[in-house]
N, C-alpha and C positions, 0 to 999 in steps of 0.2 A: 505613328500618327494618333493624335488625341481625338476620340469621338465623344464630344461633350454632350451630355444630357443634363438638363436643369429641371428640377422638380421642387415643389413645395414641401417643406419639412412638416412633419406632424409631431404631436406631443411625445410619441414613443421613440424618437430618435436617440441616438448615442451622443448625448450633449457633452459628455466628458471628451469624446473624440473630437467633437466640433470645436469645443473650447481650445483643445490642443492645437488644432489646425490654425485657428485664428492667432493664438499666442505665437506660434512658430512664424507665421506669415508677417506678424507685426514686430517681430524681434528686431529687425533692422532699424526700427524708429528709436530704439533705446539710445539715449545720448544725443539724439538729433532733434527731438521735438521737446518744447517746454510749453506747458506742463506735460508730464509723461502721459502716454496713451491710457485712456480709461480701461483698456483691456486688463490692466493689472488690478482693477477693482471688480471686474466682471467674474462671476462664477458660472459654472454650467447651468445652475438653476436660473441665472439671470438671462442667459441665452434662450432658455426654454420659454421664459415669461415673455421675452421680447417676441419671440415667434408666435405666441398666443395672442399677443396684443396687436400684431400686424401680420407679417409674413416673413418667412425665412426661405431663401432660395438656395438649394443645394446643387452644386455642379459636380457631375461624376463622370468618370472615364471607366467604363466597364464595371460599374457598381463601386468604384473606389472613389471616395470623397477627394475632390481636388480644389474646391472653392465654395464660398458661402457669401451671401449678402442678405442684409435685413431691409424690409420695406415697410412703411406705414404712411397713412394720409397725414399730411401736414398743411392744413389750409387748402389753397387751390393746387397744391403740389403732392407728388408722391415721393417722400424722402427715402433715399437709399443709403444706408450706412454700414459700417463694419464689413466692407467689401474685402475679402481675404482670399488670396489664391496661394496654393502650396508652392514653396520656392521651386520645386521641380517642374511645375506646370506653368510657370509665368511665360508670357510672350506667346501663348498658344490660343488666345481668344477666349479665355475662360471669363474674365471680367465682362467682356462683350456679351457673352451668352447670358450671364446673369442680369445685366442691364436690359437685354431684350425681353427677359421674362418679366422684369419689373415694369418695363414700359407697356407690355401687353395688359398687365393689370391696371396700370394707370389709364389706358384707353377704356377699359371696361368700366372703371369708376368715373369716367368722364372728367379726368383732372387735366389741368392745363400744362403741366410740366413735370419732369423728374428734377429732383433737387438733391444736392449732397454737399457736404463740407469736407474740405481737405486741409491739412495742417499747413501753415504758411511756409514752413521750412522744406516741405516735400515737393519741390518745383517739378521733379520728373513725373509725379502723379498729376499735377496740374495739366501737363502737356498730354499725358495719357487720356485724361478725361475730355480734354479739348478735342482729341482725335476721335472721341465717341460722340461728339456733337454738343458738349457742354461749353458754357461761356461763363466767365466770372460775373457775378451780379452784386457782390458785396464782401465785406469783411466782418469778422466777429472776434470778440475777445472773451477768453475764459474768465470766470470770476476771480477778481484779485489782480488782474493784468490790466495795465493801461496802454497796451499795444495790441495790435491785431495778432491773434494766434491761429486763426483759420480763415480760409476764404470760402464763400458760398458760390456754388456753380449750379446753373439750371439748363436744362435741355427742353425745349417746346415739344409738347406731345400733340399730334394731330388726331382728333378723336373721330368726329363725324360718323360715317358709315363703316368704320373699321371692321366691324364684325359681320357685315352683310356677306352672305355666301361662305362663311366659316362652317366647319364641320359641326354636326349636331352636338357633339360632346362639348366643344368649345363654347357654343352658344349657351348650352345648359349651365356650364360652369360660370359663364359670364353673367347669366341671370342670377344665379345664387349669390355671387359676389355683390351684385347691385342690391338685391333684397336684403342681405345681411348687413349691408353698410347704410341702410335706410332705417333709422331708429323707430320711426312710426310704423312702418311696415313690420319690423320685427316685433314691436309691441303688439300689433293687431294679431299677427300669427300666434304669439304666445297666449293672448286672451282667447283666441279661437280654440286653440289646443286645450285650454283648461276649462272650456265651457261644457264639455261632456255632451256634445251634440252628435247626432248620427250623420255621418258622411259630410263633415264640415269642409268648406273651401273658401278662401279669399280669391276672388275672381276679377278678371277683366281689367277695367281702367286703373285700378290701384297698382296693377303690375305693369302693363304695357306703357302707360302714361309715364311712369317713373323711369322705365328704361329710356324712353325718348329724352326725358329731362336730364338723366345722367349723361347721355351721349351728346347732348347739345349744350351742356353747361347751364341749364336752367335749374331753378330752385326745386327742392323736393316738394312733391304734390302739386306743383304748377299744373293747372288744367284738369286735376282730378275732381270730378263732381261729388263722388262719394266713394266709400269703400263698400263694395258689394260682398256680402257674405251669403253663401248658399249652404243649406243643410237639407236633409231629407227625412221627413217624419210621416209615417202612415197616418197619423192623426191629423187630418186635414181641416180641422175646425179653426175658425178664426181665433177662438179663445186660446187654443193651444199655441198658435203661432205668436199671438200677442203676449203670452206669457214669456216666451223665449226672447222676444224683442225687448220687453221691459227689463228682464234680467241681464241680458248681454249688452245692451246699448251703453250703460254707464261704465263698462270695462274698456271701451274704445275712446280714443281722443274725439273731441267734438268738431274738429275742423281738419279735413273734410268729415262731414257726417257719415255715419254707418247706415247701410240699408241691408237689413236681415230678412231673408225670404226662405220659406219652406217650399222646395221645388215640387214636392208632391201636391202642393195646393195651387200652383200656378194655373192649371187648366180651368180651375173654378172661376177665376176673375179675369182671364186673359181676353176673352171675347169682348166683354164689356168695356175694357180699357182700350183694346187695339182693333176691334171690329172683325176678328177672325179667330178660328179655333187654334188651340195649342194642344197637340197630341200629349198624352200622358208620358212621363218618363219614369224609369225604374230606379234612377239614381242621379246624382248631381252631375256626373261626367256626361250623361246624355244631355243634360241642360246646357252645360258649357259648349257642347258640340254645335248648338243651334244659334249662337250669337250671329248677328247680321253680317259681321265681317270675319273671316277666318283669322284675321290678324288679332282680333279680340278674344279668340277662343284660348284662354289660358287661365289656369287656376294653380293656387299654391296652398300647402298646408304643412304642418309639422307632424312628423310621426316620430315620437320621442324627440331626440335632438336634430334628426334628419330632416332636411327640407324635401318635400315631395312635390314635384311639378307635374301638371298634366297640360299638355299642349298637343291636341289631336292633329293639328295641321303643322306642327313644328313651330319654331321660333324665328325662322328666317324672314318672314314678312315683317315681324316687329323690328328686327335689327336692320332691315332693308328700308325702313320708313315707308311701307307700302300697305295701303288698305285694299284688301282683296275681298270681294263679296262672297258670301256664303250662301249657296243655293238650297241648303237643306229645307229652308222654309221660305215662303214668299215674304221677304224682308226688305224689298227694294226701298220703301220709304224710310225705314230706320237706317239702312245702310247709307242712303243719301243725306239724311239729316246728320248722322254722326260724322260723315266725311266733310261735310260743309263746316261743322263746328271745329273739328280737330284739325283740318288743314289750315284754318284761320289762326289757330293757336300754335301749330307747328308747321310753318311754311315748307319745312324739309320733306313733308309727306308727299307721296305720289298716291293719287286715288285711282283704282281700277274701277271703271263704271259697272253698274249692274247690266247684265246682258240685255240687248234689245229684245222685246217680244216679237216672236214670229208674226209676220203680216200675212 
């Protein structure tokens, strides 16, 4: 019995062995398809480059490679190509397992469909893909051909709240995929990384709003008022903070605007703006802990090339489209104001009200 496990490939894979698996799996096409398969032009280095530009899904049975497929974003769809199963493992659900992993990533990215192309001559593959839920949506021709050489097939992906209640590790991986596939978020994190600030974080709405946008098919940065940047500097003078603001603001996009604040300085002006005291914090994580909704308590930063996520209350409320009050501070007014604005923009949200005061 085949115990199929599918994982994402990394750059250190044995691409020579992977290339051989695909070449062996595609050998049956020789003499059947015109033009010949592009596998004859692909080298192991091309396979590695394709994995870096998108994803490569490796199917294994007890650590033995038995199948592979490549995925990448293509418009509103997630394109899956070069699906190859070793001849000895065909008919055992390997392609289905690869497609399931690709569909999981498509859901994370908020894409509408899986898409693939199959050569016109390989009618048995058309049926196999139809059995997996794909339907023909068009035909294409290779350059130089005046007839159809391939058919395009698509499978709808239902996104919505697919990640609600998922394991913490899955939600964390989903958030990383969403962030890394958002060019402006990635640019902001890179700018912050290069700014040489103490304890820098991109926080709150830039992150959770864009999760909701990805999962509901809305445009990037829809509903994002600004990109909030936190840092922590013991020099709490206005002049020191203003120098940071003036230096760093031009490194960010102008829309949405960036708001940069030294969290060590917040207690100095908080009462004047909000009418109540704000206890001092020792670092930015303590400040993130205090947002009016636990749903909003999330920050991200780069440590080298690695994405570091801080979410003290977890990510499930974000992926569940639920605004939960945070009782660390008396923030009823802020919670209610944010809930009113955000539920109007994202009707999918459920608002958990601030607890009633004891009578």
